[in-house]
C-alpha positions, 0 to 999 in steps of 0.5 A: 499500500505504502509503495502504491502511494508513494509511486502516486505521489511521486507521479504527481511531483513530476507532472510540476516539473520536478526530477526528482532523482533516486526517490523510488529507490530511497522511499521504496526502501522505506516502505520496505522496512515499515512492512518489516514493522507491519506498518501500512501507514507512516508513522514518526517511529519508524520514519526515524528508526529508518533514516537513523539507519542510513549511512554514508555520504548523503546525510540521513536528514536529506532522506528523512526531509523527503518522507516528511514531503511524503508524510503531508501529501498523504495525512491530507487524504488520510490522517492515519498517515502521522504528520512527521516533525520537520528538521528532526535530523540537524543539517550537517551543512550550510550554503557555501558564502559565495564568491562576489566578483567585481567588475575588474575581477570579471574583465581579468577572468575573460582575459585570462581566458584568452591567454590560453594558447593552443595550438589551432584551438578555439579554446581561449574564445570558447571559453572566454565567450562562456565566462562572459555569457555567464557574467551577463546572464546568471545562467547556469554552467549546465544550462550554457554548455547545452544551448544550441544555436536554435536556442539563440533568438531574437528575443534571447536564449531559450534555456531548455531543460533546466532545473527541474525541467522547466524551459525559460526565456532569457532576454540579453543585454545588446552587448552580450547578444553582439558578442555571441553573434560574433563568436557564433560567425567565427565559429559556424560549428559545421556538423552540430547545432550546439554553440559551444563545440568540443574539438570532436565536434561534439558539445563541449562539456562541462568537465572540460569547462572546469579544466580550463576554468582551474587555469583561468582562475590561477591566471587571473589571480583572484582573491580567496577567503575562508579557505576557498577559491571562487568558484564557477557558480559564484558567477551566478551568484554575482549576477543575482547580487547585482540585479537586486542591488539594482532593485528600485526604491519604490516599494510597490516596484520592488515585488515586481523587480524581485519577481523579475529577477527571480524568473530570469534566473529560473528559481521555482520558488523566490525565497530562493532568491531572497537568500542573495539580499545577505551577500553583499554589504551594499544590499545590507545597507539598502535594506537597513535603510528601507526597514528605518524609513518603514519604521519612521513611517510607522508602516506595520 
């Protein structure tokens, strides 16, 4: 009974665009464990006992939270399924503090990419163009390498099969659109529809870009802190922070700006966008000033 309920819940969530990799494997294992305890409904004691048995790289909290989501769905249909308490297991880690690149550092990265020398290779042009595109759009690296020529339109980039299987349109600044068009003219990509092409004629891969990124980052001589080097994904963080810093001061327009940034980045929840507010002194100062204005006006 539990397995059929699990499969029904997963099918429903996937119609909403969620991929949910390995969910069947883990939740079916829970159902088998519950069956050995003669449970036909979700029980807190069984859920905690099952998650506590898990050993490996992935922490028990990750598996337990999946059961929490499932319990909410099933409890709404049948109260005999117990509602599991949220965050029963402590989270083992937090999101790493992002490295926010300055405009000068962004330029140094692109210059460093062009300094890569390989005989007869277009690698410098590929890497430099990709880095520039990431800074201009905030794309995930997986989205950038997957771009096809048909995805580059006069309205912007069509990002397909993004996180949770969604598709979105990413408008381009005229300077970014021009740079990308010139790159595509220089490299027509004969025999493939991909924008970024490897020497073998296939799509330029994430591992290939990450190898080049290590060289570029070292040559750009970026500052480091907290014993952690600046990451590729921090370019996306930088784009989000700069976009939020440009928010209008008018209270009525701030919400519209936040929604636009969240949609542009491809976030499923606007709360994912709020997280970026804490990462630069400028943003924190803006929040502090806005709160002070509202308190002085007496606005609740």
